[in-house]
N, C-alpha and C positions, 0 to 999 in steps of 0.2 A: 455495830451500826454506825454509820457515818453521821456527823452533824449536818442537818439540813437548814438550820436557821439562818436567816438573813435579816439585814435591817435597811429599811427604806426611810431615811431620815429618822424620825422618832418612831416609826412604826416597826414593830417587831413582828417578823412572820416565823411560824414554826418550820416552814419549808417555802421554797420560791415559787409555789404553784398557785396562781390566781385564776379567776375566771374573767373572760372578757364581757364587758357591758352589752347587754342587748341579746346575750346567748344563753344566759342562766337565770332569766327572770329575776326573781327577788331572793333566791336560793331555795325557800321552802318547796318550790315546785320540783326539787331534785331530792327532797327528804326520803321518798320512797327508794331511791338508787343507791345513795351514798349518805356517809356521815359528813355533812357539810364542815363540820368542825375540824375534819382532818386536813382541810385545804389551808394554805397560808392566809388565805383570804378571799372574799368575793367582791366583785365589783358589780353591783346592782343595775338594773335597767335605767336609762337616762331619766332624770327629772328635770323639768322646766318650770318657769314661774307660773304659767297658766296651763290649764287643761288643753291637751292637743289630741286631736282625732287621728293625726296622722295623715299619709298620702291615700289617694284612692286605690283600690284594687284594679289590676294585679300589681303587687309591690314586692313580690319575691319571685326569683327564677332560679332554677338549677343551671350549672354550667358543667361541662365534662370534668373539671377539676376544683370545683367550688360553687359559690352561690352568689347571686346578686340580691340585693335588698334595697328597697327605697321606703322602708316602713314609715320614716318620717317622725321619729321619736315620740311615738304615741304613749301618752302618759296622762294621768288625772292631775297634775300639777303639784306644787311644793307642799301646799296646805293639806291635801289628800295623803301624800306621802307621810308628812309628819303626824297626822292624827290616825291614819289607818293602817299604813305600811310599817312605819317606825316601830310601833309596840310589838309587832310580830317579829322583827328583826332582833329584838333585844335577847331572844332566847340563844343566839349564836354566840360562842366563847371565841370563834375566830374573828379576824378583822373584817368588818363590814365597811366598804368603800362605796361612796355615792358618786355616780357620774352626774356631773352637773352641765346642762346645755341651754343655750339661750339664742336670742336673734339680735340683741342689743347688748351693749356693756352693762347697762342698768339692769337688764333682766338675769345675767349671770351673778351680779352682785346680789341681787335679791334673793335668789336660791342659796348662794354661799352663805349669806348672813344667816338664814334659817338653819342651814346644816351646821353651822357653827355652835349652834345652841344644843345639838343632839349628842348627848354624851357617849353614846354607844357607837357613833360614826366618827372614828379617828382620822379619817382621811377622805379628801374628794379628788375625784379625776375630772379634770376640767376638759370638756370636749370642745376644741377650737376648730373643729372642721365644720362648724355650723355657719350658715350663711349670715352675713351682716346685713340686716335689712337696710341699715342707715347709709350703707355704702355700695347699695346696688346689688346685694346678694354675694358678693365676694367672701369666701369663708375667711373667718378670723385668722386661721392658721396658715394662710397662703402669703402673708407678708410680715416682716419682722415688726413693723410699726403696729399693725393690729393685733398681732400676738402679744407684743409687749403691753399695748394698752389694756387689753382684757385681763392679763395675767396680774399687772400693777393694781387694778381696781379690785380684783377679787382678793390679792394679798392684803389689802388694807382692811378688809372685813373678816378675813378668815385666818385664825392663829394656829390651826392643826396642820397635819402633813397635806401639802398641795401638790398633786401630780398633775401635769399638763399632757394630754393626749394630742400628739401631733398628726397633722396630715401629711400623707405621703405625696399629694398631688402639687408638689412644689419643685422647684429647680434645685435647690440645696437645702435639704432638711436640717443639716447641721447648724445652718445660719439661724434658722428658727428656734431650735433647742438652745443655742447660746443666748438668743434674745430673750427667751423666757426664763433662762437661769439667771440671767441678769436682772429680770424683773421680779424675782422672789420665789420661783418655782423650787420646790424641794426634791422633785423628781421629774422625769419625763416618760411617758409611756408611748410606744409606737410599734406598729403603724396602725393608723385607721384604715378603712377600706379604699380601694384604688378606683377612681371614677371610670365606670365601664358601661356597656349596653349590650342588649341582645336584640335580634329582629326575628319576627315569625315569618318565614317566606310564604306561607300559606296566605296569611292576611295581609302581608307587605306592610306590617306596622310594627312599631317597637313591642317587645314582650311587656315592659314595665309602663305603667300609666305615666310615670315622670320622664320617660323615654331613657334617661341615664339613671345609674344606681351605683352602689358600692359593692366590689368585688371582694369576697373573702374566701378563705379555704386554701388548700395546698397550692393552688395556682400563684399565690401571692408571696410564698415562703422565700424564694431566692431574693425577691425585692425587699422584703422585709428584713431578712438577715444582713444584707448589704446596708441598709439604712441604720439598723441597730448598731453595727460595727462602726459606721461613720460618726454616729452621734456619741457613742462610748468614747471615741477617740478625742472628741471635741470638748465634752463637758465634764465637769468635776461632779455633778450630782448623779445619783443612781439613775440607771436606765432600766424600764421594764419593757421587755420584748414581747411582741406577738404578731401573728400573721402566718396562718397555715400549719400551726402546731398540731400534730395529730397523734404523737407518741413521744416517749421518753428522748428518742434520739434527736427528733427535732428541737425538743426544749433544751437539750444539753448543747447542741449547735448554737442556740442563742446565748446561752450561758458562756460558753467559750468566745463568743464574739464580743462579750462584754456586758450583757444583761445581768442585773443583780437578781431579777425575778421575771417571771413570764406569765402570760395570761393565754389561756385556752378559749378559743371561741366557737367557731363553726363545728369543730369536732364534737362538741357537747350535744349537737342535734343527732349526730350519727351514734354515739355511744355516751349515754349519760354517766358512766362510770369511768370515762377517759382520764379525768383529772387525777383520780386516786392511782390509776395504772401508771401514770406518768411519775407521780412522786415515787412510787415502788422502783419503777425503772432507773430513775435518777439514783436512788439509794443503791441499787444493784450495780450501776456503772461506777459509783465512787468506791465501793467495796472490791470491785474487780480490778481497778486502777490503783488501789492502795491509797486512796485519799482519805483523810480522817474528816474534812469538811467540804461541803459544797463551794465554800469560798475559795478553795484552792484552784477551782477551775473557772471561776469567774474571770473573763478577759485574758484566759490562758493561751488563746490563739496563737499558734507560731506562724509568723509570717516571713521568716528569715531561716 
């Protein structure tokens, strides 16, 4: 059996398969389907400083090759997470990664500072696709300056593994990746959802209450793959790839493009056992190709 373990900074993963935030709850929702500890880690749903109800319904819609969502980071805030959710997460021996979101630099810092005190959470994933309310709603991750500002501020209060999740809704995602690397990120994850919309021709109104939302699923995979490859060429820190991964072949493509690990998102809604199937599929591929370790295929894409 091939070696599947990989490292993301100080984070040691038994295999390169993680779950994407917002698609796997807090992990225990999937306990009836898989042994969560078989995964390299789980990225739990977003946590903000204060309680958030999220956006008005409807806030999800199916598309021919994916789904739109505009849930709006619904959660009960960092204090509830610390007191009620965190104790339940301590049962897992795999890596539990917290997704941290906010609407101001200060709110990101407040959540990261609390997460830093939780021993069983060895890493956070900083979601910089959130709108910066102080700057008129433009997402933190759409400019190098704002991405640097929030990453630096969080780095000052967070001393464990800091992963920054990048927005694809930019001109050059490699520039943003370099900016957060320079500001102290230990790794980057990408892509977040693509800004999209759907229209109901019967009512002649947008399907989502927010008009636009985030597209995920198989439709985004070619875009995600290209961006992961571009970023892996640009930065020295590990890259975690995601976007439309539904099977082992998809995951292997991301690894070949330069991702050290991958996150499975929308596919969890279709098949709650998909993550374990992907792990097994990666192992079968390595054995078939004669590789002793998954590290042999990371960034092994042949372009000449």
